C-alpha positions in Angstrom: 7.1 -14.3 15.0 8.5 -10.8 15.9 8.9 -9.1 12.6 6.3 -10.8 10.4 3.6 -12.8 12.1 3.3 -10.5 15.1 2.7 -7.3 13.0 0.3 -9.2 10.7 -1.8 -10.3 13.6 -1.7 -6.8 15.1 -2.7 -5.2 11.8 -5.7 -7.6 11.6 -6.8 -6.5 15.1 -6.2 -2.8 14.2 -8.4 -3.2 11.0 -11.3 -3.9 13.3 -10.9 -0.7 15.2 -11.3 3.0 14.8 -7.8 4.1 15.8 -6.0 7.3 15.1 -2.5 7.9 16.4 -2.6 9.6 19.8 -6.1 8.4 20.6 -7.4 5.2 22.2 -8.6 2.5 19.8 -12.3 1.8 19.6 -13.6 -1.6 18.4 -15.9 -1.1 15.4 -16.0 -4.6 13.9 -16.1 -4.7 10.1 -17.0 -1.0 9.6 -13.6 -0.2 8.0 -14.2 -2.9 5.4 -17.7 -1.6 4.8 -16.3 1.9 4.4 -14.0 0.6 1.6 -16.9 -0.2 -0.6 -18.0 3.5 -0.7 -14.5 5.0 -0.8 -13.9 6.4 -4.4 -10.2 6.7 -3.7 -9.9 3.1 -2.8 -11.4 2.0 -6.1 -9.3 4.6 -7.9 -6.1 3.4 -6.4 -7.0 -0.2 -7.1 -7.8 0.6 -10.8 -4.5 2.6 -11.2 -2.5 -0.2 -9.6 -4.1 -2.9 -11.8 -3.6 -0.8 -14.9 0.1 -0.3 -14.0 0.5 -4.1 -13.3 -1.1 -5.1 -16.6 1.3 -2.8 -18.4 4.6 -3.3 -16.6 4.6 -7.0 -16.1 4.2 -8.1 -19.7 6.6 -5.4 -21.0 9.2 -6.3 -18.5 9.0 -10.0 -19.2 9.2 -9.3 -23.0 12.2 -7.0 -22.7 14.0 -9.2 -20.3 13.4 -12.3 -22.4 14.4 -10.7 -25.7 17.6 -9.3 -24.4 18.4 -12.6 -22.6 17.9 -14.4 -25.9 20.3 -12.0 -27.7 23.0 -12.3 -24.9 22.7 -16.1 -25.0 23.9 -16.2 -28.7 27.5 -16.1 -27.6 28.1 -12.4 -28.5 31.5 -10.9 -27.7 31.6 -9.1 -24.4 28.5 -10.9 -23.0 29.6 -10.2 -19.4 29.9 -6.5 -20.2 26.5 -6.2 -21.8 24.9 -8.3 -19.1 26.3 -5.8 -16.5 25.2 -2.8 -18.5 21.6 -4.0 -18.7 21.6 -5.1 -15.1 22.9 -1.8 -13.7 19.5 0.1 -13.6 18.3 -2.4 -11.0 21.2 -1.5 -8.7 20.4 2.2 -8.7 18.7 3.2 -5.4 15.0 4.0 -5.8 15.4 7.7 -4.7 18.3 8.3 -7.1 16.5 6.6 -9.9 13.3 8.7 -9.3 15.3 12.0 -9.2 17.0 11.0 -12.5 13.6 10.3 -14.2 12.1 13.5 -12.9 14.7 15.3 -14.9 14.2 13.0 -17.9 10.4 13.5 -17.8 10.6 17.3 -17.3 8.3 18.8 -20.1 10.5 21.9 -20.5 14.1 20.8 -20.4 13.9 17.1 -19.9 15.9 14.6 -22.0 12.9 12.9 -23.7 11.2 16.1 -24.8 14.5 17.5 -26.0 15.0 14.5 -28.2 11.4 14.7 -29.5 11.9 18.4 -30.4 15.1 17.7 -32.3 13.3 15.0 -34.2 10.4 17.3 -35.0 7.9 15.2 -33.0 5.2 16.3 -30.6 6.2 16.4 -27.0 4.5 15.0 -23.9 3.6 16.1 -20.4 4.9 12.7 -19.1 4.3 12.4 -15.4 2.8 15.9 -15.3 -0.2 14.9 -17.5 -3.2 13.0 -16.1 -3.3 10.6 -19.1 0.4 10.2 -19.6 1.5 9.9 -15.9 1.0 6.1 -15.5 2.4 5.2 -18.9 5.5 7.3 -18.1 6.0 5.4 -14.8 5.6 2.2 -16.8 8.4 3.2 -19.1 10.6 4.0 -16.0 9.8 0.6 -14.5 10.5 -1.4 -17.7 13.9 0.4 -17.8 14.8 -1.8 -14.8 14.2 -5.2 -16.6 17.7 -6.3 -15.8 16.7 -8.5 -12.9 14.3 -10.5 -15.1 16.9 -10.6 -17.8 19.5 -12.2 -15.6 17.1 -14.9 -14.4 16.0 -15.6 -18.1 19.7 -15.8 -19.1 20.4 -18.3 -16.3 17.4 -20.4 -17.5 18.5 -20.3 -21.2 21.9 -21.5 -20.2 20.3 -24.5 -18.6 18.4 -25.7 -21.7 20.0 -29.1 -22.9 22.1 -28.5 -26.0 21.5 -32.0 -27.4 17.8 -31.1 -27.9 18.8 -28.2 -30.2 21.0 -30.7 -32.1 18.1 -33.1 -32.4 15.9 -30.4 -33.9 18.6 -29.4 -36.4 19.1 -33.1 -37.5 15.3 -33.2 -38.1 15.6 -30.2 -40.4 14.2 -27.6 -37.9 15.3 -24.0 -38.2 15.6 -21.2 -35.7 11.9 -20.9 -35.1 11.5 -24.6 -34.6 14.3 -24.6 -32.0 12.7 -21.7 -30.2 9.1 -23.1 -30.4 9.8 -26.7 -29.4 12.8 -26.5 -27.2 13.6 -23.0 -25.8 10.1 -21.9 -25.0 8.9 -25.1 -23.2 12.0 -25.3 -21.1 11.7 -21.6 -20.2 8.1 -21.7 -19.0 9.1 -22.3 -15.3 11.3 -19.2 -15.5 8.6 -17.2 -17.2 6.2 -18.3 -14.5 8.6 -17.3 -11.7 9.2 -13.9 -13.2 5.4 -13.5 -13.8 4.5 -14.2 -10.2 7.2 -12.1 -8.6 6.4 -9.3 -11.1 2.7 -9.2 -10.2 3.4 -9.2 -6.5 6.0 -6.5 -6.9 4.0 -4.2 -9.1 1.0 -4.4 -6.8 3.3 -2.9 -4.1 4.6 0.0 -6.2 5.2 3.0 -4.0 8.4 4.9 -4.5 7.5 6.5 -7.8 4.2 7.9 -6.5 5.8 9.1 -3.2 8.9 10.7 -4.7 7.8 11.8 -8.2 4.1 12.6 -8.3 2.6 12.4 -4.8 -0.3 10.6 -6.3 -1.1 13.3 -8.9 -2.0 14.8 -11.1 -5.6 14.5 -10.1 -5.0 11.2 -8.4 -3.8 9.7 -11.7 -0.9 7.9 -9.9 -2.7 7.2 -6.7 -1.3 3.7 -6.3 -2.7 1.4 -3.7 0.3 1.3 -1.4 0.6 5.1 -1.6 -3.0 5.5 -0.7 -2.5 3.2 2.2 0.5 5.2 3.3 -1.3 8.5 3.3 -4.2 7.0 5.3 -1.8 5.6 7.9 0.9 8.3 8.2 -0.8 11.5 6.8 -4.4 11.1 8.0 -3.3 8.9 11.0 -6.1 6.5 10.3 -4.3 3.3 11.4 -7.4 1.2 11.6 -8.5 2.0 8.1 -5.0 1.7 6.7 -4.8 -1.8 8.3 -8.0 -2.8 6.5 -6.5 -1.6 3.2 -3.5 -3.7 3.9 -5.5 -6.8 4.5 -7.6 -6.3 1.4 -4.4 -6.0 -0.6 -3.0 -9.2 1.0 -6.1 -11.2 0.1 -6.2 -9.8 -3.4 -2.6 -10.7 -4.1 -3.1 -14.1 -2.5 -6.1 -14.8 -4.8 -4.2 -13.7 -7.9 -1.2 -15.8 -7.0 -3.3 -18.9 -6.4 -5.1 -18.3 -9.7 -1.7 -18.0 -11.5 -0.5 -21.3 -9.9 -3.7 -23.1 -10.9 -3.4 -21.8 -14.5 0.2 -22.7 -14.6 -0.7 -26.4 -14.8 -1.9 -25.8 -18.4 1.3 -24.2 -19.8 4.3 -24.6 -17.5 6.5 -27.5 -18.5 8.8 -29.3 -16.0 11.6 -31.5 -17.2 10.9 -34.1 -14.6 7.4 -34.8 -16.0 4.3 -33.3 -17.4 3.1 -29.8 -16.5 1.9 -29.7 -12.9 
């Protein structure tokens, strides 16, 4: 009531007002929402965030799933490798961003240094308008450890007798993966998908610390734009409207994912729900 519901109700009320910090609020109805439709930076931030989500979520799921499959093969030092791959998720956001600023530096950064040594063309990374968002995608996928640990826990819960049944029927590695591993892992894939979509739509740290929304608004993520409206321009009413639009958008996407899950998510207790 105090820390979640109360602020949500307050922000809904603020979204219906013209309120800047230090001035009295003026009720304006739905004018803030009408203003969104004609705000080019609103659409820009929404497009950038959607592009980022469509890139990061599939790549993170793929990287986490593949590494979890490898670690589930009973390799020596599995605990060590699991820790190594999980460590990036434990690095504080600010420290991670500072590290990647150096890695992405076009003059003396690690990536361009390796490219030069290999005789390959270099990149502007986060300092180029076209390469900024893909660079931040690469940085985000580096932190696939959380998804990997969840995938690994799911893989260890797959019944072993089913693998034995497939082997008795003459099935190989692909058959075991296709008919046993993948169906039993669909609830875990679905969980990581939903949490990944919700998380990437709220990306903020990279834009705030590394790019400040640039270059030329190329990394103007939705939450960063909301932040600048609220705490740089002091337009609390408009920022609250932005927040509620994001809430509704993420809610709609989440409901759509849950409805679509009935077609492909398998639950051991019965048919897909």
